[in-house]
N, C-alpha and C positions, 0 to 999 in steps of 0.2 A: 845622730837619734832621729833632727830633722828632715837628712836628706830621706833616711829609710821611712820617714812618714810621707813623706815627699811623694816615692815613687809607689808606697802604695795606696794614693788617693790616685793618681795618672790609673794604675791598674783599674782601679776598681769604677772610675769614669770611662774608661776603655771598653769593660764588659756591660754596664748599662747603655752606654752606645749600641752594642751591636745588639743587646737582646733589646732593645726598644726597634731598630732596624729589621729583625726577624717577622718579629712581633707586626712592623705596620705591611712588610713583604707578605706575611702571609694573610694580614686582613685583606689585602689591594685582591690577593688572588682569590679568595676567596668569595669576595664582593663581586667579581668579577665571574665567577662561575655563575653565582645565583642571577645576575642580571642575564646570563647566556639561556639557562634554564628556564625564567621565566619567559624570555621570548618566546622559546620552542616552543614551551606549554602556552601561550596563547596563541600560537597558531595552529595548535592542536585545536585546542579546544574552551570554550566557553567565552574568547574577547573577541567582541564586536571589531573585524576588519577595517582598514582605514579606506576610509571615501564608500564603504559599500554597508546599506544599500543608501544612493542617492536617487533614485526615481524609484517607480511604482514596478513592482513584480507582477509577471504574469504566469498566470498557472491555465496547462491546456489540459484538455477531458477529452480522451480519443472518443468517447461514447458521445450521443447525442444530448439535448437535455431534456432536466425533466427526472434521470431515475438516479439512485443513491452515489452514485459516480459525481453526479454532474453536483450532488446536494450537496455531500459533503465536502467537495473542495471550493462550494462556495459559503459554509460556513467558516472555512481557513480564511478564506478569502476575506472576508467581512469582519474577523478581527486581525486584519495584517495590519493596521495603522496602529493597533493597539502594541503588534509584537514586533513589527518592524522599521517603525515610524513613517512610510510611506504607505501609497494606496496599493492595492491588489485588486489584477482584471480576472476573468474567468475566460478562454476560448472553447469554444468545442471544435471539434476536429474528428468527425465519425465517421467510421468506414473498415468494411472489411476486420473487422473484429478485433477494432484497436491499432492493426498493422500500419495503416497509412501513416498515423499521426507519429506514431514511433519511429517511424522510419523518417520521416521527415524532421523529427528531433534529435536524431541522431547528429544531424547538420545545422543542429541550431547552434548559435553564436555562444560558449561556456562562458558566459560571464556572471551567471546565479540570478539573473533577472529574466529566465524562464525556466519553469519548475513544471514536469508532464506527472501527472496522476496515471498509474499502468494498476491492471490487474495481475493475478500471475500469470492468468493463462499465455499471455501475450511473449508469455518466456517458454512457457511449460508444456503448451499445447500448439500455438501457431508454428513453430517451426518444424514439427513433425506430420502438418497438414499442407502447409501452403511450399509451392518449391523455390519461391520466387522473394523469399524472406532473405534480409540481406544485414540483419543487424544482431547482435548477439549483447549479455548482459555486460559482453566488456567493453562496448559503447556506450557507458552509462555509469555515471556515481548513484546509488541508492543513495535515498536521504534519513526517509522515514516510513516506517510502516502507519497506516493511518487505520482498516477497520477488517474485520474477518465475518464475511457473511454467510450463512448456510444457502442450499438453494432447495425451493420448495415448490412441489410440480402443482399449480392447481389447475381446475376445470371452472368454466363460467355456470351460474346458477341456471342459467336457461338451457344448458346440453343437458341438462337431467345427468350428469356424471357425478357421482357421491363416492368414489370407492376404485380399487384398482380392478376389483372383479368387477366392476361394471363397465369398465374399459377391456376387459374381455370378453363380454357378452356384446358388448356393438356391435363387432362384426366390419368387415369395411377394412378401410385402412385409415389409423388414425392421424389428423396432422397437427403437429406437435411445434410450439412456438416459440423465441431464445433472441435472445439481444448478445449478434456479434457471432458470424458464421465459425466452428472452432472453436466457439467460447468452454467454457465447464456446464453452463446450462442447456449446452444442447452436447455435450460428452456426455453427459449425468443419464439424459431424459433418452440418449439413444441407447447407452449401455441398459438403460432400463428392457427398451422395447426388444432389443435382442435378444436379452435372458427369458421376458416373457411370450416369445413369439409372437408379439401382435407386430401386424403389416402397420409400417408407421410412416410419414412422410415431413422432414425438417423443412419447417420454413423459418431463414433466419430476419431481423430487422435490426435495424441500423440502432438502436438501444432498449431500455428499458420500457422505456414512456409507449412509441411504437406496439411492443407487443404486448402490452396490458391492452391497450385500445382494439387491436386485433382482437384477443381472444374475447372481449367484453361485446365486440361487435360479430362474435360468433364467427369470427373470418379462420381461426383455428378451434380444434377440440380441448388441447391443452397446450399449457405452458410452463417455465419455469422461472420462476424470479428471484430476487431477494426479499428475505420480511418485510422490509422497509418500504419495498415500492407496491406490497398487495395490502398492507394490512389493511388499509382503511375498508380494500373492497370485503376482506372476510369479514370484519365486522359488520359491515353493514349487509351481510350473506349474498351478495354477487357473485362473490366465490369461492370455490370450494378448495380447503388444503384436501390433496391425496396424499402423501406424503412428504418427508424430509430426507434428504440424501446423506445424512450425516449418522454415524456410528452408535448417537444414539441420543434419545427425547432432547429437545433445547429446555433447561428448565426456565427459561423465563414465560412471566405468566402469558403473554400472548400466543407462545410457543408448545405449551407443555404438554399441549394435549393433539397435534399432530405425531400421527403416529411416523416412525421412521421406516425406508425402504427395508433395512434389513427384518425387520422385526415383520416384515407383512412375505418374508424369502426372498428378498433380492438384495444381497450383503455390496450396495454401492454406499462408498464414502468419501463424496467432495463438497467442497468448500470452497470460496472465493475469498481469498488477500487483494488488502491492495496496496501500494504503498506511491511514493513522491522519489522522483531522481532528476538529475539532471547529467548535461553531456560530461563524457570521461575526462576533459581538457578543463574544467573547471575547477579551480584553482583551490585548494585543499584548504585553506583556512576559511573561503566563504562556503564551501561544501560542509563543514564541520561547524560555521556560525550557523547556515541552514538547518543545520539536525538539532544544534540545541535550542536553538529557538523555538524549532516547530515541537520539540518534544516537549518542551513549558506551553507550548500552545494548547497542543492536544490535551492538558489537566487543564484547561480556563471551564469554569462551569459551564461559559455559554455553549460550549464546543461538547462537554462531556453531555449537557443536556440535549442538543440535536442529537447525539449518537442513543442517547436513550427513546426520546422519542420514535425513531427511526428503526429502533430495533437494527440497531449498528453496536457492535462488541469493538471497541477500539485495541487496538494490537501494540503498536510503537513499536514493532522491532527496530531492531537499532541496524545500519549499514550491512554489518558481517551476517548479522541474522539472515536479514533478505538475500545476502550472496550464496548462504548457506541452502536456503528454505529453495530458493528457484534452481539450485544444480537437483538436489535429492528430489524435489518433484518432476523434475523434466527428464529424470532416468525412469520415473517410475510410469508418468506419460506417454513416452516414448513408445515404451513394451506395448502399453495399453491399446496405442491407437498403433499396431502393428496386428492385431488379431482382427 
C-alpha cells in the first residue's frame, strides 16, 4: 500500500511539473509576441523616434512671403516648440510656380529636419506644362494635408469692373494676374477667358502678395487669388469679387454672396489644396511621427483660429489620401491641358 501511494505521489508531481513548464513556455511566447508587436506599432505610429527631433526643423515654402501658403506654414512653425520640442523656421524659395523649390527638395537630406509645403498643382498641372520637370510624387513622402482654398477672380475698384458682363463690354485685351505660371489660379482664369471668347493676356507673379499689389496698382485688369489673400481688400471695397471657381457658393459668411462661375454660365470647378511632404528616403518612423504630430497640431485652437481668420478650411488629408488625390486630379488636368 505504501509503495502504491508513493508511486501515485510521484506521478502527480510529474504531471504538475509538466503543466507548470507548459504554462511558463506559453507565457514566454505570448510575452515575446507582445513585445515584438508593440515595437512594430511604435515605429509605425504614435511614438516619438529615438533622438528625433534634436535640432530645429525647417519648413520650405515654394512661394514668396506674404501669401496664404507662407502664412499657414508660419502659423505651424510658431507652434513647433509646443509640439516638436524644438524651434522651427520658414524659408521661402519661390519661382516657376513652385517647381524650383520642389526640384531642389527632392535632393534634400532625408532626415525629417526639412519639410516642404506643396500645392496640388505642382504635381497635377506643372508636369504637363513644363517639359523640364524632373520630379514626381514618387520622389517624396506626403505627411499631411493642410488647407483647401477656393479661387476667386477679383477686379480693383478703380478699374470700374464690377461683373463678368463688364469684362465683356470692356473691349480690347484683358490682362489677368496670378501667382505661379501654370498654377490653378492661372488655369481657372484661362479657362474662363477661353469659354467667354474675351481676349486676354496672362501675367504671372512669384506669389500672391505681388499679384495683389499689381492689381491694386492697376498693372493688371483682374486677378485670381484665395479668399484669405483678398478678404481685407474686399471688405474695404478696394477689390470687387467677380466670381468663385467652385461648383457651389461657399457658405462662409465672407464668401456666401460671391456668385459661382457656374451660375454665371461657365462650368469651371477648380480649387487649391496644400500639403506637407518630406523626401522619399525619410525613415518611416520619422515620417509617421511627423504625420501624427502635425495632425494634433492642426487641431490646436491657435492654428484653427488662424485658419478661420484667413478664410482657410483645414483638410487634414492623410498620406494615402494625398497620393490618391494627386493621381486622380493629375489625370483630369492632363486632359484639360491638352485642349
